[in-house]
C-alpha positions in Angstrom: 118.5 79.6 104.5 120.1 76.2 104.8 121.4 74.3 101.8 118.5 71.8 102.3 115.8 74.5 102.1 114.8 75.5 98.6 114.9 79.3 98.1 111.2 79.5 97.3 110.2 77.5 100.4 112.3 79.7 102.6 110.9 82.9 101.0 107.3 81.7 101.4 108.1 80.8 105.0 109.6 84.2 105.7 106.8 86.1 104.1 104.2 83.9 105.9 105.8 84.7 109.2 105.7 88.5 108.4 102.1 88.1 107.4 101.3 86.3 110.7 102.8 89.3 112.5 100.5 91.7 110.7 102.9 93.4 108.2 101.3 91.8 105.1 97.6 91.8 104.4 95.5 88.7 103.7 96.7 88.4 100.1 97.8 85.0 98.9 101.6 84.7 99.4 102.1 83.1 96.0 100.2 85.9 94.3 102.2 88.5 96.2 105.5 86.8 95.1 104.3 86.7 91.5 103.5 90.4 91.6 106.9 91.2 93.2 108.6 89.1 90.5 107.4 91.7 88.0 109.7 94.2 89.7 112.7 91.9 89.5 111.9 91.0 85.8 112.1 94.7 84.6 115.4 95.5 86.3 118.1 95.9 83.6 121.1 93.6 83.9 123.5 96.5 84.8 121.6 97.3 88.0 123.8 96.5 91.0 122.5 98.8 93.9 118.8 99.0 94.7 116.7 100.8 97.3 113.2 99.5 98.1 111.0 102.3 99.5 108.5 101.5 102.3 109.6 97.9 102.4 106.9 97.1 105.0 106.4 93.3 104.8 109.2 92.7 102.4 107.3 93.0 99.1 108.8 93.4 96.6 112.3 93.8 98.3 112.8 90.3 99.7 111.5 88.7 96.5 113.9 90.8 94.4 116.8 89.9 96.8 116.1 86.1 96.3 115.5 86.4 92.5 118.4 88.8 91.8 121.4 87.5 93.9 123.8 90.0 92.1 122.1 93.0 93.7 123.0 94.9 96.9 119.7 96.0 98.3 118.6 98.6 100.9 115.1 98.0 102.4 113.9 101.3 103.6 111.3 101.1 106.4 110.7 103.8 109.0 108.4 101.7 111.3 110.8 100.0 113.7 108.5 97.0 114.3 108.4 96.2 110.5 112.1 96.9 110.2 112.6 94.3 112.9 110.6 91.8 110.9 112.6 92.6 107.8 115.9 92.1 109.6 114.7 88.8 110.9 113.7 87.7 107.4 117.0 88.9 105.9 118.9 86.7 108.4 116.6 83.7 107.9 117.1 84.0 104.1 120.8 84.3 104.6 120.9 87.6 102.7 122.9 89.7 105.3 125.9 89.9 103.0 124.0 92.1 100.5 120.7 93.2 102.0 120.5 95.9 104.7 117.4 97.3 106.4 117.4 101.1 106.8 115.1 101.7 109.7 114.4 105.4 109.3 112.7 107.9 107.1 113.7 108.0 103.5 114.5 111.7 103.7 117.4 110.9 106.0 118.6 108.2 103.6 118.4 110.8 100.8 120.5 113.2 102.8 123.4 110.8 102.8 122.8 108.7 99.6 121.4 111.1 97.0 122.0 109.7 93.5 123.5 106.6 94.9 121.2 103.9 93.5 120.9 102.3 90.1 117.3 101.4 90.8 114.5 102.2 93.3 111.4 100.2 93.8 108.1 101.2 95.5 105.0 99.3 96.2 102.3 101.2 98.1 104.9 103.7 99.3 103.0 107.0 98.8 101.2 109.3 96.4 102.8 109.6 92.9 104.4 113.0 93.7 106.0 111.6 96.9 107.2 108.4 95.2 108.6 110.4 92.3 110.4 112.9 94.6 112.2 110.4 96.7 112.8 107.9 93.9 114.4 110.6 91.7 116.5 111.9 94.6 118.0 108.5 95.3 118.6 107.6 91.7 121.8 108.2 89.8 121.3 109.7 86.3 120.1 106.8 84.0 118.8 104.9 87.0 115.2 103.5 87.0 112.3 103.8 89.3 109.8 100.8 89.3 106.5 101.3 91.0 103.4 99.2 91.5 100.4 100.2 89.4 96.7 99.7 90.1 94.8 97.3 87.8 93.5 100.0 85.5 95.9 102.4 83.7 95.1 106.0 84.4 97.2 108.5 82.4 96.5 111.2 84.9 98.4 109.3 87.7 101.8 110.4 86.3 101.3 113.8 84.6 104.0 115.2 82.4 104.6 118.2 84.7 105.4 115.8 87.6 107.8 113.8 85.5 109.5 117.0 84.2 109.8 118.4 87.7 111.9 115.3 88.8 113.7 114.7 85.5 112.0 111.4 84.9 110.9 109.7 81.7 108.0 107.2 81.6 109.1 104.0 80.0 105.6 102.5 80.2 103.7 99.9 82.1 104.9 96.3 82.2 102.1 94.1 83.6 101.5 95.5 87.2 104.5 97.8 87.4 105.5 101.1 85.7 109.1 102.0 84.9 110.6 105.5 84.9 114.1 106.4 83.9 116.0 109.3 85.6 117.3 111.7 83.0 
């Protein structure tokens, strides 16, 4: 991003390019940014290292990177074509000093980076059990997992047995995201 390009204009341009290449659906980019901002807004101030699971088209990872410049972020995307788009966007947004794209399966990242992250985010990553497994594996004790939630709140989506299995505490829904703390 050049000094003459406002951050939001550069972010919209990067996300629009990713959408044109098929990695983001037909959703309005401003609405997608607004939803991704919910992830950034619930991250505590002491978070420094974040992993975004299934980064796909860069939502919410790229938005968090622009909104929270103090964070080091790992965008986890196993599909090489989407990882390439993310790498291009990271360069265009001039984020290469603190954002890396991990172009492989999350289980490989967990093998080398278990308990390494202060926060993990997930938007459309997988079923609740899968998201909880990998999120809790990557989180340090006291770290938080932030996941996208459907419009209606279903208490059966995150059963107590699942949270207990992965030592997670439900901190509740905040607009369109839910926050869990790793015990």
